[in-house]
KOLBA-311090 format. One record per residue (C-alpha): residue in one letter; x, y, z. Coordinates in Angstrom, 3 decimals, m for minus. Layout:
BEGIN
<node><paro>A</paro><X>X</X><Y>Y</Y><Z>Z</Z></node>
...
END
This chain:
BEGIN
<node><paro>X</paro><X>m7.546</X><Y>m20.177</Y><Z>19.976</Z></node>
<node><paro>X</paro><X>m5.808</X><Y>m18.095</Y><Z>17.230</Z></node>
<node><paro>X</paro><X>m7.654</X><Y>m19.920</Y><Z>14.448</Z></node>
<node><paro>X</paro><X>m11.069</X><Y>m19.090</Y><Z>15.925</Z></node>
<node><paro>X</paro><X>m10.126</X><Y>m15.430</Y><Z>16.341</Z></node>
<node><paro>X</paro><X>m8.967</X><Y>m15.280</Y><Z>12.741</Z></node>
<node><paro>X</paro><X>m12.152</X><Y>m16.932</Y><Z>11.468</Z></node>
<node><paro>X</paro><X>m14.408</X><Y>m14.456</Y><Z>13.273</Z></node>
<node><paro>X</paro><X>m12.418</X><Y>m11.568</Y><Z>11.815</Z></node>
<node><paro>X</paro><X>m12.647</X><Y>m12.737</Y><Z>8.204</Z></node>
<node><paro>X</paro><X>m14.966</X><Y>m10.763</Y><Z>5.896</Z></node>
<node><paro>X</paro><X>m17.805</X><Y>m12.359</Y><Z>3.943</Z></node>
<node><paro>X</paro><X>m16.485</X><Y>m11.775</Y><Z>0.416</Z></node>
<node><paro>X</paro><X>m14.296</X><Y>m14.764</Y><Z>m0.673</Z></node>
<node><paro>X</paro><X>m11.699</X><Y>m12.502</Y><Z>m2.241</Z></node>
<node><paro>X</paro><X>m11.389</X><Y>m10.441</Y><Z>0.906</Z></node>
<node><paro>X</paro><X>m11.378</X><Y>m13.595</Y><Z>3.027</Z></node>
<node><paro>X</paro><X>m8.372</X><Y>m14.904</Y><Z>1.122</Z></node>
<node><paro>X</paro><X>m6.456</X><Y>m11.649</Y><Z>1.518</Z></node>
<node><paro>X</paro><X>m7.228</X><Y>m11.399</Y><Z>5.227</Z></node>
<node><paro>X</paro><X>m6.275</X><Y>m15.053</Y><Z>5.797</Z></node>
<node><paro>X</paro><X>m3.002</X><Y>m14.644</Y><Z>3.880</Z></node>
<node><paro>X</paro><X>m1.941</X><Y>m11.659</Y><Z>5.958</Z></node>
<node><paro>X</paro><X>m2.941</X><Y>m13.328</Y><Z>9.228</Z></node>
<node><paro>X</paro><X>m1.087</X><Y>m16.535</Y><Z>8.334</Z></node>
<node><paro>X</paro><X>1.986</X><Y>m14.560</Y><Z>7.255</Z></node>
<node><paro>X</paro><X>2.074</X><Y>m12.858</Y><Z>10.660</Z></node>
<node><paro>X</paro><X>1.556</X><Y>m16.177</Y><Z>12.449</Z></node>
<node><paro>X</paro><X>3.754</X><Y>m18.587</Y><Z>10.483</Z></node>
<node><paro>X</paro><X>5.868</X><Y>m16.527</Y><Z>8.107</Z></node>
<node><paro>X</paro><X>5.299</X><Y>m15.895</Y><Z>4.421</Z></node>
<node><paro>X</paro><X>7.631</X><Y>m18.623</Y><Z>3.172</Z></node>
<node><paro>X</paro><X>5.794</X><Y>m21.328</Y><Z>5.105</Z></node>
<node><paro>X</paro><X>2.378</X><Y>m20.831</Y><Z>3.541</Z></node>
<node><paro>X</paro><X>0.940</X><Y>m21.433</Y><Z>0.090</Z></node>
<node><paro>X</paro><X>m2.404</X><Y>m20.979</Y><Z>m1.584</Z></node>
<node><paro>X</paro><X>m3.799</X><Y>m24.290</Y><Z>m0.212</Z></node>
<node><paro>X</paro><X>m3.115</X><Y>m23.162</Y><Z>3.379</Z></node>
<node><paro>X</paro><X>m4.523</X><Y>m19.703</Y><Z>2.659</Z></node>
<node><paro>X</paro><X>m7.685</X><Y>m21.132</Y><Z>1.079</Z></node>
<node><paro>X</paro><X>m8.212</X><Y>m23.524</Y><Z>3.992</Z></node>
<node><paro>X</paro><X>m7.800</X><Y>m20.746</Y><Z>6.568</Z></node>
<node><paro>X</paro><X>m10.209</X><Y>m18.544</Y><Z>4.611</Z></node>
<node><paro>X</paro><X>m12.794</X><Y>m21.293</Y><Z>4.253</Z></node>
<node><paro>X</paro><X>m12.718</X><Y>m20.884</Y><Z>0.470</Z></node>
<node><paro>X</paro><X>m12.659</X><Y>m23.949</Y><Z>m1.836</Z></node>
<node><paro>X</paro><X>m9.300</X><Y>m24.311</Y><Z>m3.546</Z></node>
<node><paro>X</paro><X>m10.849</X><Y>m24.108</Y><Z>m7.025</Z></node>
<node><paro>X</paro><X>m12.536</X><Y>m20.812</Y><Z>m6.114</Z></node>
<node><paro>X</paro><X>m9.265</X><Y>m19.511</Y><Z>m4.677</Z></node>
<node><paro>X</paro><X>m7.533</X><Y>m20.413</Y><Z>m7.928</Z></node>
<node><paro>X</paro><X>m10.116</X><Y>m18.465</Y><Z>m9.926</Z></node>
<node><paro>X</paro><X>m9.550</X><Y>m15.387</Y><Z>m7.779</Z></node>
<node><paro>X</paro><X>m5.769</X><Y>m15.559</Y><Z>m7.343</Z></node>
<node><paro>X</paro><X>m3.437</X><Y>m17.802</Y><Z>m9.336</Z></node>
<node><paro>X</paro><X>m0.610</X><Y>m17.355</Y><Z>m6.824</Z></node>
<node><paro>X</paro><X>0.375</X><Y>m15.681</Y><Z>m3.584</Z></node>
<node><paro>X</paro><X>1.977</X><Y>m12.907</Y><Z>m5.633</Z></node>
<node><paro>X</paro><X>m1.293</X><Y>m12.293</Y><Z>m7.488</Z></node>
<node><paro>X</paro><X>m3.019</X><Y>m12.100</Y><Z>m4.104</Z></node>
<node><paro>X</paro><X>m0.533</X><Y>m9.472</Y><Z>m2.900</Z></node>
<node><paro>X</paro><X>m0.957</X><Y>m7.464</Y><Z>m6.089</Z></node>
<node><paro>X</paro><X>m4.737</X><Y>m7.626</Y><Z>m5.688</Z></node>
<node><paro>X</paro><X>m4.466</X><Y>m6.455</Y><Z>m2.094</Z></node>
<node><paro>X</paro><X>m2.242</X><Y>m3.557</Y><Z>m3.157</Z></node>
<node><paro>X</paro><X>m4.926</X><Y>m2.458</Y><Z>m5.622</Z></node>
<node><paro>X</paro><X>m7.480</X><Y>m2.638</Y><Z>m2.814</Z></node>
<node><paro>X</paro><X>m5.269</X><Y>m0.322</Y><Z>m0.751</Z></node>
<node><paro>X</paro><X>m5.052</X><Y>2.070</Y><Z>m3.696</Z></node>
<node><paro>X</paro><X>m8.841</X><Y>2.074</Y><Z>m4.026</Z></node>
<node><paro>X</paro><X>m9.360</X><Y>2.668</Y><Z>m0.316</Z></node>
<node><paro>X</paro><X>m7.116</X><Y>5.736</Y><Z>m0.459</Z></node>
<node><paro>X</paro><X>m8.774</X><Y>7.022</Y><Z>m3.630</Z></node>
<node><paro>X</paro><X>m12.216</X><Y>6.635</Y><Z>m2.055</Z></node>
<node><paro>X</paro><X>m11.340</X><Y>9.262</Y><Z>0.558</Z></node>
<node><paro>X</paro><X>m12.009</X><Y>12.978</Y><Z>0.127</Z></node>
<node><paro>X</paro><X>m9.780</X><Y>14.735</Y><Z>m2.376</Z></node>
<node><paro>X</paro><X>m7.546</X><Y>17.453</Y><Z>m0.929</Z></node>
<node><paro>X</paro><X>m8.286</X><Y>20.971</Y><Z>m2.105</Z></node>
<node><paro>X</paro><X>m6.232</X><Y>22.096</Y><Z>m5.093</Z></node>
<node><paro>X</paro><X>m5.757</X><Y>25.344</Y><Z>m3.194</Z></node>
<node><paro>X</paro><X>m3.781</X><Y>23.574</Y><Z>m0.459</Z></node>
<node><paro>X</paro><X>0.012</X><Y>23.536</Y><Z>m0.729</Z></node>
<node><paro>X</paro><X>1.407</X><Y>20.525</Y><Z>m2.574</Z></node>
<node><paro>X</paro><X>3.196</X><Y>19.331</Y><Z>0.568</Z></node>
<node><paro>X</paro><X>m0.073</X><Y>19.310</Y><Z>2.532</Z></node>
<node><paro>X</paro><X>m1.926</X><Y>17.412</Y><Z>m0.191</Z></node>
<node><paro>X</paro><X>0.741</X><Y>14.723</Y><Z>m0.374</Z></node>
<node><paro>X</paro><X>0.880</X><Y>14.486</Y><Z>3.405</Z></node>
<node><paro>X</paro><X>m2.898</X><Y>13.910</Y><Z>3.581</Z></node>
<node><paro>X</paro><X>m2.920</X><Y>11.229</Y><Z>0.882</Z></node>
<node><paro>X</paro><X>0.175</X><Y>9.324</Y><Z>2.039</Z></node>
<node><paro>X</paro><X>m0.938</X><Y>9.351</Y><Z>5.666</Z></node>
<node><paro>X</paro><X>m4.312</X><Y>8.018</Y><Z>4.551</Z></node>
<node><paro>X</paro><X>m2.431</X><Y>5.162</Y><Z>2.890</Z></node>
<node><paro>X</paro><X>m0.500</X><Y>4.405</Y><Z>6.063</Z></node>
<node><paro>X</paro><X>m3.756</X><Y>4.443</Y><Z>8.050</Z></node>
<node><paro>X</paro><X>m5.320</X><Y>1.934</Y><Z>5.653</Z></node>
<node><paro>X</paro><X>m2.265</X><Y>m0.314</Y><Z>5.998</Z></node>
<node><paro>X</paro><X>m2.066</X><Y>m0.061</Y><Z>9.791</Z></node>
<node><paro>X</paro><X>m4.294</X><Y>m3.085</Y><Z>10.682</Z></node>
<node><paro>X</paro><X>m2.108</X><Y>m5.317</Y><Z>8.488</Z></node>
<node><paro>X</paro><X>1.287</X><Y>m4.223</Y><Z>9.791</Z></node>
<node><paro>X</paro><X>2.197</X><Y>m7.589</Y><Z>11.371</Z></node>
<node><paro>X</paro><X>1.549</X><Y>m9.416</Y><Z>8.104</Z></node>
<node><paro>X</paro><X>3.432</X><Y>m6.772</Y><Z>6.155</Z></node>
<node><paro>X</paro><X>6.464</X><Y>m7.140</Y><Z>8.401</Z></node>
<node><paro>X</paro><X>6.483</X><Y>m10.907</Y><Z>7.941</Z></node>
<node><paro>X</paro><X>6.126</X><Y>m10.716</Y><Z>4.160</Z></node>
<node><paro>X</paro><X>8.886</X><Y>m8.145</Y><Z>3.764</Z></node>
<node><paro>X</paro><X>11.166</X><Y>m9.994</Y><Z>6.190</Z></node>
<node><paro>X</paro><X>10.701</X><Y>m13.297</Y><Z>4.386</Z></node>
<node><paro>X</paro><X>11.126</X><Y>m11.720</Y><Z>0.955</Z></node>
<node><paro>X</paro><X>14.741</X><Y>m10.621</Y><Z>1.423</Z></node>
<node><paro>X</paro><X>16.575</X><Y>m11.726</Y><Z>m1.701</Z></node>
<node><paro>X</paro><X>13.289</X><Y>m12.516</Y><Z>m3.474</Z></node>
<node><paro>X</paro><X>12.014</X><Y>m9.395</Y><Z>m5.272</Z></node>
<node><paro>X</paro><X>8.754</X><Y>m10.832</Y><Z>m6.651</Z></node>
<node><paro>X</paro><X>6.673</X><Y>m10.501</Y><Z>m3.440</Z></node>
<node><paro>X</paro><X>7.978</X><Y>m7.006</Y><Z>m2.751</Z></node>
<node><paro>X</paro><X>7.198</X><Y>m5.939</Y><Z>m6.321</Z></node>
<node><paro>X</paro><X>3.680</X><Y>m7.374</Y><Z>m6.088</Z></node>
<node><paro>X</paro><X>3.123</X><Y>m5.847</Y><Z>m2.676</Z></node>
<node><paro>X</paro><X>4.462</X><Y>m2.371</Y><Z>m3.264</Z></node>
<node><paro>X</paro><X>3.871</X><Y>m1.947</Y><Z>m7.016</Z></node>
<node><paro>X</paro><X>5.405</X><Y>1.412</Y><Z>m6.406</Z></node>
<node><paro>X</paro><X>5.174</X><Y>3.148</Y><Z>m9.766</Z></node>
<node><paro>X</paro><X>1.491</X><Y>2.471</Y><Z>m10.389</Z></node>
<node><paro>X</paro><X>0.402</X><Y>3.032</Y><Z>m6.820</Z></node>
<node><paro>X</paro><X>2.322</X><Y>6.284</Y><Z>m6.483</Z></node>
<node><paro>X</paro><X>0.878</X><Y>7.557</Y><Z>m9.770</Z></node>
<node><paro>X</paro><X>m2.589</X><Y>7.056</Y><Z>m8.302</Z></node>
<node><paro>X</paro><X>m1.561</X><Y>8.649</Y><Z>m5.012</Z></node>
<node><paro>X</paro><X>m0.448</X><Y>11.703</Y><Z>m6.972</Z></node>
<node><paro>X</paro><X>m3.788</X><Y>11.730</Y><Z>m8.794</Z></node>
<node><paro>X</paro><X>m5.551</X><Y>11.600</Y><Z>m5.412</Z></node>
<node><paro>X</paro><X>m3.495</X><Y>14.647</Y><Z>m4.403</Z></node>
<node><paro>X</paro><X>m4.501</X><Y>16.470</Y><Z>m7.622</Z></node>
<node><paro>X</paro><X>m1.024</X><Y>16.154</Y><Z>m9.115</Z></node>
<node><paro>X</paro><X>m0.854</X><Y>14.789</Y><Z>m12.708</Z></node>
<node><paro>X</paro><X>1.623</X><Y>11.952</Y><Z>m13.130</Z></node>
<node><paro>X</paro><X>1.627</X><Y>11.276</Y><Z>m16.887</Z></node>
<node><paro>X</paro><X>4.496</X><Y>11.931</Y><Z>m19.264</Z></node>
<node><paro>X</paro><X>8.214</X><Y>12.098</Y><Z>m18.572</Z></node>
<node><paro>X</paro><X>7.873</X><Y>15.028</Y><Z>m16.200</Z></node>
<node><paro>X</paro><X>5.087</X><Y>13.339</Y><Z>m14.292</Z></node>
<node><paro>X</paro><X>7.137</X><Y>10.173</Y><Z>m13.983</Z></node>
<node><paro>X</paro><X>9.902</X><Y>12.163</Y><Z>m12.329</Z></node>
<node><paro>X</paro><X>7.329</X><Y>13.194</Y><Z>m9.742</Z></node>
<node><paro>X</paro><X>6.242</X><Y>9.556</Y><Z>m9.329</Z></node>
<node><paro>X</paro><X>9.841</X><Y>8.506</Y><Z>m8.659</Z></node>
<node><paro>X</paro><X>10.397</X><Y>11.292</Y><Z>m6.157</Z></node>
<node><paro>X</paro><X>7.215</X><Y>10.600</Y><Z>m4.210</Z></node>
<node><paro>X</paro><X>7.900</X><Y>6.856</Y><Z>m4.362</Z></node>
<node><paro>X</paro><X>11.349</X><Y>7.337</Y><Z>m2.878</Z></node>
<node><paro>X</paro><X>9.892</X><Y>9.587</Y><Z>m0.189</Z></node>
<node><paro>X</paro><X>7.209</X><Y>7.009</Y><Z>0.639</Z></node>
<node><paro>X</paro><X>9.757</X><Y>4.199</Y><Z>0.879</Z></node>
<node><paro>X</paro><X>11.955</X><Y>6.282</Y><Z>3.166</Z></node>
<node><paro>X</paro><X>9.070</X><Y>6.602</Y><Z>5.652</Z></node>
<node><paro>X</paro><X>7.840</X><Y>3.005</Y><Z>5.329</Z></node>
<node><paro>X</paro><X>10.310</X><Y>1.493</Y><Z>7.852</Z></node>
<node><paro>X</paro><X>9.247</X><Y>4.136</Y><Z>10.383</Z></node>
<node><paro>X</paro><X>5.615</X><Y>3.151</Y><Z>9.826</Z></node>
<node><paro>X</paro><X>6.403</X><Y>m0.536</Y><Z>10.391</Z></node>
<node><paro>X</paro><X>7.933</X><Y>0.289</Y><Z>13.771</Z></node>
<node><paro>X</paro><X>5.295</X><Y>2.835</Y><Z>14.817</Z></node>
<node><paro>X</paro><X>3.041</X><Y>1.259</Y><Z>17.451</Z></node>
<node><paro>X</paro><X>1.201</X><Y>4.485</Y><Z>18.297</Z></node>
<node><paro>X</paro><X>m2.555</X><Y>4.489</Y><Z>17.821</Z></node>
<node><paro>X</paro><X>m2.364</X><Y>7.793</Y><Z>15.968</Z></node>
<node><paro>X</paro><X>0.806</X><Y>6.941</Y><Z>13.998</Z></node>
<node><paro>X</paro><X>2.389</X><Y>10.070</Y><Z>15.428</Z></node>
<node><paro>X</paro><X>5.943</X><Y>8.929</Y><Z>14.704</Z></node>
<node><paro>X</paro><X>5.012</X><Y>8.176</Y><Z>11.097</Z></node>
<node><paro>X</paro><X>3.336</X><Y>11.567</Y><Z>10.720</Z></node>
<node><paro>X</paro><X>6.412</X><Y>13.332</Y><Z>12.045</Z></node>
<node><paro>X</paro><X>8.733</X><Y>11.397</Y><Z>9.720</Z></node>
<node><paro>X</paro><X>6.519</X><Y>12.006</Y><Z>6.678</Z></node>
<node><paro>X</paro><X>6.228</X><Y>15.712</Y><Z>7.452</Z></node>
<node><paro>X</paro><X>10.008</X><Y>15.950</Y><Z>7.851</Z></node>
<node><paro>X</paro><X>10.667</X><Y>14.158</Y><Z>4.540</Z></node>
<node><paro>X</paro><X>8.140</X><Y>16.330</Y><Z>2.701</Z></node>
<node><paro>X</paro><X>9.692</X><Y>19.496</Y><Z>4.059</Z></node>
<node><paro>X</paro><X>13.156</X><Y>18.294</Y><Z>3.077</Z></node>
<node><paro>X</paro><X>11.912</X><Y>17.549</Y><Z>m0.458</Z></node>
<node><paro>X</paro><X>9.637</X><Y>20.579</Y><Z>m0.775</Z></node>
<node><paro>X</paro><X>11.800</X><Y>22.430</Y><Z>m3.303</Z></node>
<node><paro>X</paro><X>12.045</X><Y>19.405</Y><Z>m5.602</Z></node>
<node><paro>X</paro><X>8.353</X><Y>18.584</Y><Z>m5.159</Z></node>
<node><paro>X</paro><X>7.395</X><Y>22.104</Y><Z>m6.136</Z></node>
<node><paro>X</paro><X>9.654</X><Y>22.067</Y><Z>m9.183</Z></node>
<node><paro>X</paro><X>8.404</X><Y>18.688</Y><Z>m10.415</Z></node>
<node><paro>X</paro><X>4.823</X><Y>19.640</Y><Z>m9.606</Z></node>
<node><paro>X</paro><X>5.056</X><Y>22.719</Y><Z>m11.810</Z></node>
<node><paro>X</paro><X>6.678</X><Y>20.720</Y><Z>m14.616</Z></node>
<node><paro>X</paro><X>3.913</X><Y>18.091</Y><Z>m14.469</Z></node>
<node><paro>X</paro><X>1.043</X><Y>20.553</Y><Z>m14.127</Z></node>
<node><paro>X</paro><X>0.044</X><Y>20.447</Y><Z>m17.780</Z></node>
<node><paro>X</paro><X>0.137</X><Y>16.632</Y><Z>m18.058</Z></node>
<node><paro>X</paro><X>m3.091</X><Y>14.567</Y><Z>m18.118</Z></node>
<node><paro>X</paro><X>m4.046</X><Y>12.330</Y><Z>m15.192</Z></node>
<node><paro>X</paro><X>m3.343</X><Y>8.578</Y><Z>m15.429</Z></node>
<node><paro>X</paro><X>m5.982</X><Y>6.505</Y><Z>m17.185</Z></node>
<node><paro>X</paro><X>m7.415</X><Y>3.198</Y><Z>m16.035</Z></node>
END
């Protein structure tokens, strides 16, 4: 039964159980049809404990996005001697790889959030996440010049995201090709913004 499969797959940590249950339920029933009580029940977490961890579904999505950021940041840092395009490719592909197991839930959440920006904002949190992705690629993102770089990389990431959602390949080959193509198309701008931001400090926690 689907419920038994989902229960076996849930992690031990209550916070992670809630996130995993929310994404599984979104894929199964749709995001609009579930609330925190259903998520807590599926996760096997008491409702009061779920409330302490996440006050709403949007808070849960924002917490999951931060987990994705941390998973990418925990990977090896690209060499500063590598070209900027290669560093960004490595970091953004790492992000897509981390997201890959949750693609069905992501599709459901984005589909059900049309016309409702709050879930998309919580889920993508583009400005903050992209600033950290730039830091992971050894590209400072502070200051006005750095924020231009954040916007450019964010737009590039969003342009590849629909390709990622459709990419069923085990190695995400279609996503890799699309990301490489976008980075090459934007290489001149990336290099210009990268040089402008080079003297800026890295983002602080």
